[in-house]
C-alpha positions in Angstrom: 48.4 105.3 159.2 51.1 102.8 160.3 49.9 100.0 162.6 52.4 97.9 164.6 51.4 94.9 166.5 53.5 93.7 169.5 52.8 90.2 170.6 54.2 89.3 174.1 55.3 85.6 173.9 58.1 85.3 176.4 56.0 83.8 179.2 56.9 80.6 180.9 53.3 79.2 181.2 53.8 78.3 184.9 50.1 78.7 185.7 49.5 76.0 183.0 52.2 73.8 184.4 54.3 74.1 181.2 57.9 75.1 180.9 59.3 74.2 177.5 58.4 74.8 173.8 56.5 72.1 171.9 59.8 70.8 170.4 60.5 69.1 173.8 57.2 67.4 174.2 55.7 69.7 176.7 54.8 73.3 175.9 54.4 76.8 177.1 51.0 78.1 176.3 52.1 80.2 173.2 53.7 77.1 171.6 51.0 74.6 172.4 49.5 73.1 169.3 46.0 73.9 168.1 44.8 72.2 165.0 48.4 71.3 164.1 50.0 74.7 164.6 51.3 76.6 167.7 48.8 79.1 169.1 51.4 81.8 168.4 51.2 81.0 164.7 47.4 81.3 164.7 47.7 84.7 166.4 50.3 86.0 163.9 48.2 84.8 160.9 45.2 86.8 162.2 47.3 90.0 162.2 49.0 89.2 158.8 45.6 88.9 157.2 44.7 92.5 158.3 45.4 95.1 155.7 45.8 97.7 158.5 48.9 96.0 160.0 52.3 97.1 158.7 54.6 95.5 161.3 54.4 92.5 163.6 56.9 92.2 166.5 57.0 89.2 168.7 58.8 89.4 172.1 60.4 86.1 173.0 62.7 84.6 175.5 66.3 84.8 174.3 66.5 80.9 174.2 63.5 80.7 171.9 64.4 83.3 169.2 66.4 81.0 166.9 63.8 78.2 167.2 61.0 80.6 166.7 62.6 82.0 163.6 62.7 78.5 162.1 59.1 78.0 163.2 58.0 81.2 161.5 60.0 80.3 158.3 58.3 76.9 158.2 54.9 78.6 158.3 55.8 81.1 155.6 56.0 84.0 158.1 59.8 84.7 158.3 59.6 88.0 156.3 56.5 89.2 158.1 57.6 88.9 161.7 60.4 90.6 163.6 61.5 89.2 167.0 62.9 91.0 170.0 64.1 89.7 173.3 61.3 90.2 175.9 
């Protein structure tokens, strides 16, 4: 059985009063740091550790895709995650 995970991460975080990724000092929820890593990285790591998961797709805002690709690479996840515009 092939299991694909789709992680929606294109939100603006307006209910939390956030509007920019952590790179700019304030953060949308998915990019807020938790124990030194963005929440999105913690989420991806949980799925990567599951032997049932074959594919991880993260839906991001177009403006965040390049930055997120660099973020994933810096955490050793570049070959594990595919991004799409969401």
